C-alpha angles and dihedrals in degrees: 000000000000090000090052093049092051094050091043091052090049090052092050090052090051091053093049090060096054140077089256096090093052091049090048093055092042094054092043090054096042101077099040088047093048092048091048094050090049089048092052092046093053100029095133091056100040101042108098117184118234089018127116108240094193094075095048093044094049092046091056090046096051091046089057090047094049099048102031123003098041096051090043091055092049095046100041101035094047089052093046094048095051091043088070089072095036095051095050096036089233099141091098090052090052092052091052091062116105092254131092121259086241091065091049090050094048093047092053091045092051092048092052091048090048090054091051091050091049089051091058093045092049090048090055090046093050090047091057091047092050092046091052091051091051089049089056094045095043109029093186092055089099097232091119093037096055134046124230119243096242095183092052092047095052091041095058091040090054092047090049088052090052092047089057094048096097092050088050093052092049095051094042088058093044092048095066094035096052112063091191104069093196091066092056091044092049092049093049095047092049091051090046092054090044088056089053092051092049092050094119089056096041094121092055095054098062093153094053100091095192086075095053095089090052090050091053098049100035108031104023104028093123096035108152098203125079097258136003118233095260090051092053088048090050090056092048092049090047090055093047096046092044090053090049093049092045090054091047093048096047098039108029111015115098100164 
C-alpha cells in the first residue's frame, strides 16, 4: 500500500504541473456559464413565477455535461495525462522502479478517476456560483426564494458519472496504447459527435456506450430506482474493459 501511495502522489504532482488542471476547470465552468448566459439573455421568457428555477437550471447543466463536457474531459484529459510519459519516453524508467506494473496502472487509473470526480464537483460548484449571480442580477428569478434539491442534484450527477464509466475505461486503455494523443482524441470526439447524431435512436443502440450519458439525462432523468439498465451495463463494461486493459498493461505493454 505504501508503494501505491508513493506512485499515486507522484502522479498527482505530474498532473499539477500540466495544462490538464486548467482544462479541467475550464470545462467545468463552460456549461454552467453557458446556461447562465442563455438564462440572462432570455430571462423574460424563462422566468416562471411560483416555479423553482434550481431544478430547471440544473437539468440544462447536467445535460450539457452528459453529452459534451463530460466526454470531452474523459477523452482529452486521459490523452493528456498519458502523453506525459509518451512525450518524455519515460515508460521504461517507470518500469525500472521497485514496484509492480499493476501498481503503476492502478495509480494512473485512480488519478484519472479523481480528475473526473473533481470535474463533476467543480461543475456543481460553478453552477451554484452562476445561480447566485443570476439571483443578484435578477431578484425575481427565484434563486434566492427557493432552495435547490441537493440530494436530487448529486444523485443525477452520480448516475451521469456512472453512465460515462465505459467511455472512461475505453479511453484510459487507448491513452497508453496510442503514443499519438491526437489519434485517440480524434477517435473519441468523432464517436461523441456520432452519439449526438444518433440521439433519436439512443434506446436502440444499447451497446454503444457513447449514448449512455444521453440516456441518463433525457430518458431516465427522473428514474426512481438506483440505476437504469444502461447504467448497470456501463458499470459492467467498465469492469470488463478495465480488467482487459490491466492485463494488457501488466503483461504486454512495454512503453
